[in-house]
N, C-alpha and C positions, 0 to 999 in steps of 0.2 A: 189430618184429613185422610180418609180411606182412598185406596187407589182408584176404585170405581168412581167416587165423587170427584177426584182430581181429574180423571179423564173427561167427565162431564163438563167440568169448568174449562178444561183445555179445549174441548170441542166447541164450546160456546165462544171462547175467545177467538178461536180460528175463524168461526163464522162471522164474527164482528169485523175482524181484520180483512177478511175476503170481501165483505160487503162494501168496504171502502174503495175497492178497485173495480167494482162491477159497473156495468152500464146497460143501457136499454137496447144495444145493437142487436140485430138479428144474426150477426156473425156467430159462428159456433165456438164454444169452448170444447176441450177434449178431456174426458174423464176415464180413468182406469180404476180397477178395484182389486184389492188384496184382502183375502179372508184369513184372519189369524185367530178365529174363535176356536180354542183348543178342542179337538175331537169332534168338530161339528161340520157336517156337510149340508147340502141343500140350501145354501145361502143365496138369496135373490136380492139384487140391488137395482133400483131404478132412479132416474133423474127426470122428474115430470113425466113419468110413465115410459121413458125410454130405457130399455134394458141395458144395464151396465155389466151385471154379472148374473148368470143363470145357473142354479144348482152348483154354486161354488163349493169346492172342497177345502179342507184345512190346508193352508199354505198356497192355495190357488191364486194365481195372478192373471188378470185379463189384459188384453191390449186396450188401447185408447178407443173410446167411442165419442163421436161428435154429438154434442147436445147444444141446445140454444143457450146463449149467454144471458146474463141478467139473473133475476131471482129464480132459483130452481129448487123444487122440493125433492130432496134425496131421501128415499125410504129403503130400509133394509129389513127383510123378513127371513125366517127360517122355515122351510117346508115342514108342515105338520104342527107348527106352533101358532097360536092365535096372535093376531095383531102384528105391528111392526116394532122392532126393538130400537130402530132409529127412524125418526120422522122429523127432519129439520129443513129449514129453508136456508140456502146458501146463495150468495151472489157471485156468479162465475164470470170472470173477465173474458171478453172475446179473444180468440186466437191464443188462448193460454191453456197449458196442460195442468191437470190436477190428478192426484191419487187419493181415492177414498179407501180407508182401511178399517175393517171391522176387527174387533178384538174382545177378549174376555173369555168367559166360559158360558155354556148354555144356561140360560136363566139370569145371567148377569153380564150382558154384552153391551157394547157401545160402538161408536165409530168416530173417526176423525178425518177431516179433509185437509190435505196439504197441497200447496201450489208447487209445481216442479221447476219453473225457470231458475237457472243457476248463474246467469251472468256470463262473463267471458274469462275463463281461467287461463287462456293461452296455452302454453306448453305444460301447464299443471292440470290437476284435477280438482273440481269443486266437490267438497266432501261435507256431509252433515249426518246427524244421527237422530232417529226417532226411537225413543225407549218405550216399549210396550211390555216390559217384563215386570211382573209383580214379585218375582223372586229377587230381583236386583233393582229396586226403584230408583237408584242413582248410580250411574256408570261413568267411569273414566275409560276413554277409548284411545288406543294406541295404533299407529300405523308405522311400522319399522321395516328395515330390511329383514329378510328371513333369518331367523336365528339370533337376532340382536338381543342383548341382555336386557330383560324387562326391568331389572333392578335399577338401571341407570337411564332408562328411557323416560321421555316426557310425553304425557298424553296430548294428542291433537285436539281432543274434546274433553273438557273437565265437567263432571257433574251433569251428565245428560239425565234429566229427571223424567220420571214416568209421565207419559201423556203429552209431552211437549217436544216439538221438533227444534233442533238447534239451527242457527244460521249456517249457510254455506261458508266454508273456509277453504282457501286455495292451498294445495300442498302438492308435493311431487307424486306422480303416479307411477305405474309400472307394476312389476311383480313384487308384492309386499306381504308382510304378515300382519293380519288384523287381530288385535287382542283387546279384550274388555276385562276390567276389574271392577269390584265394588269401589265406590268413590273414596279417595284418600288412602287406598291400600294397594298392595300388589297381589291381592287375592284373585286369582284368575278364574273367570267364569265363562270365557269364550276364547277360542284360539283357532285360526284357520288361515291358510294361504289364500291370497286374493290377487286378481289382476285388475287394476283400475287404469284404463287407458287415458293418457293426457287429452285434454280438451273436452272431457265429459263431465256431467254432473252425476254424482253418486250419493244415494241415500241409503244408509244402513238402518234397517228396521230390526231392532233387537226384540225378541219375543220368547215366550216360554213354551216348552213341550211337557210341562208337568214336573220338572225337576224342582227340588227344594232350593237349589242354588244356581244351576247352570242356565245359560241362555243360548238361543240359536239366532241366526240372522238371515234375513232376506235382503238382498242388495238390489235396489231399483235404480236403473239408469234413466235419467231424465230424457224424455222424447222418444225412447225406444222400448226396451223391455227390462227384464230382471229375472231373478231366480233365487232359490234357497242356496245358501253357502253354509254347509253343515260344519259345525264345530268338530274338532278332532278330540273333544273331551266327552267323557261320560262319568257317572258315579256308581260305586259299588259298595255294598255293605254285606256282612255275613252274620248269620245266627247259628250258634252251635247247639244243636239238640241231639248230638251223637252220644253213643255209649263208650266212646274212646276215653281212656283214663286221663291221658295227658292233654293239655291245651293244643289247639290246632293252629297251623299257619296256612294262609292263603296267598298264593303267588299268581301273578298275571304276567304271562310271557316270560316266566322265570324270575321275575323281580318280586321280592316280598312286598305285599300290600297290607295284609292284616296279620298280626303276630300274637301268639299266646292267647288265643281266644278260648276261654274255659267253657265247660258245659254250662248252659243257661245264659251265656253271654251274647250280646248283640253289639257288633262293632259300630263306630261312627262311619258315615260315608267317606270313601276315599276316592280321589280323582284318578281315573285311569284312561288309557287311550280308548277311543270309541272303535267299533267294528268287531269283527270276529277275533276273539282272543283265546289263547290257551290258558285255562285256569287249572291250577293243581292245588290239591290240599294235602298237607303233610302233618304228621304228629310232631309237636315240638321236641319230643323225646328222640325222634329219628329223622332229623332234617335231611333232605336229599332223597328220601324214600317215599314217593307219592302214594297216597292211599286212594286217590281219585283224580282223574283228569277229565276235563270236558272243554268244549269250545263254543261258548255262547256268543251270540251277536249282540253287542251292546250298542243300542241306538244312540246316535250323537245327541248330546244335550239332554239326556234322560237319566233317571235313577233306576238301579236294579238292586235286588237282594238275592242272596243265595242262602237257602235254609238247608242245613246239614243234619242228617239223621242216619241211624244204623251204626253197626260196629266196624271194626278195622277190616274185616273181610267183606263187608256188605255196605260200606258207606255210600249214601246216595245224596244227591243235591237237587233241590227244587229251585229253579231259577225263576224269579218273579220280576215282572215289569211294575215298578212302583209308580203310583200317581200321587204327587205331592203339590197340587196347586193350592192357591190361597183358599182359605175356608171362611165362610161367613161368620158374622158376629153371633156369639152365644152358641156356636156349634163347633164340633170337632169331627174329623173323618176317621173311621176305624174299620179295619179288616181283621180277619182271623186266619191264622196259618196253623194247620195241624201237622206237626212233625213227630207225633208219637206213633210208634208201631203197634200200640196196644188196642187201638180202636179203628174199625173200618171207616166210621164216620161219627161226627159229634154234632149236636145242636148246642148253641151257645147263647146264654142269656146275660144281659147287662142290666143290673138292678131290676131283675125279674121280668124284663121285657125281652122278647126274642130278638137277638142280634143277627144270628146266622143259623141256617138249617143245613144239616147233612154235609158238613165240611169233611171231605174224605181225607184219609191218611195221605200225607205228602201232597196236599193241595191247599188252596187258599180260597176264602170267600171273596165276594165283591166288597167294595168299600161302602160303608153306611154312615150317614150323618147321625150324630148323637148330640143330645143337649150337653153343653159345657159352659161353665162360668169362667170369667176372666181370671178369677182367683183359684180356679180348679174345682172340679166336681168329683167327689169320691164315688167309686164304682165297685160293686161286687159282681164278679163274673162267675157263672156256673156253667160247667161243661157236662152235658148229659149224653148218654148213649143216644144216637140219632133215633128219633121217633118214640122215645120213652121218657119217663120222668125219673130215670135212674141217674143220679148225679155221680160222676166219676171224679170230679175235681171242683172244689169250691175255693175261689180266690178273693180275698178282701184286701183293703188298704191300698188300692190303686187309684190314681187321680188322673183325670182327663181335663185338659185346659182348652178354653176357647181358642180357635184359630189354628190349631195344630192337627197334624195327621199322625195316626198311630197304627202299629201292627201288634196284635195280641197273639203270641205264640203259645201253643200247647206242645210241650217238650217232655222227653224222657219216657221211662217205662217203669211200671211197678212203683217201688218206693221212691224213685227219682222223679215221678210225674210232677210237673210244675207248669205254672202259667207265667209268662214273661211279657210285660208291656213295654214296647219300644216306641219312642217318639221319633218319627221319620222327618217331620217338619215342625 
């Protein structure tokens, strides 16, 4: 079942469960809203025409708004888009708090309503998880003392699946380390210090920022407020389009991250610390002698790429923010990066259809959706001098598969000019 279909089923199930505890009282229920539709602002949410969220931004959280209890129509719209992407009737219990969460991407969005009461944890904290990440549709969640060995730790929540909120469980609060892994592994996709005060109810909402693997979190405190708790992790990959003879090494804060990357090579993503980092590039033939240093800001829970071009005395780096969300059926997402110094700009064609226009040297195109079969679709790519029919490179034998995200690199100069297709998701 697809993630979007699963979310629809989960939302319907939530509506049925909530309807069982509704009543016809005129007492108010309280509803707050959280918008997690990636890259989308202008979200408006109402409950029987009572505004809950107005012009909500990505990761925006409102306070509680009192609405009539009983059957209520909750609608969600995006400014400038026709119709409502959510229009469901929920039965809201009187004197009860709820959180309505929108999620997905523009054009494929949904919503889920969860009730916030958490019981009486006493000197502990009531803890639960709502997984809204398509990058990690099943998560194990750990709460440990800071720095505890994850290898020997036991998850507090096992297999938090996409679109369903887990039950509250009581555990010790305080200053802790919150980590998430893909289920039944120790493959870390989220890591952050948190403070969870005893006597409170805490809901961790895991969601994506467009990474192929990593998740971020917004932690909601029942009855009060909440906020984004950024992961300390990001991802980085590198593409070597330089004219340096020896393979290249990439270091982050002095630690080797990518080693022996030859010309035309694109590394896999590597997990690195988020934030402003010192990135250095060295020749593998002369380790310890930086050819290039830069200090990019790696946004938490996102993917980045560095495209390298030029020679040993003129090495340059193009730092790119990668967008690797889930892609629809029979489609793939593709962008073009021009790392060749030979051409000021190129037009690019995919199976004779224009894919990108005027991609400047040391620059990238926007992402474009292309047709792709689940078994793979063969593509021929032609690079033309921008604005002309003069083909400078003709590449065949490359395959694009449904559901994936790709970057097509133009690399090299003269006789080394080449096109390299990298799968990013």
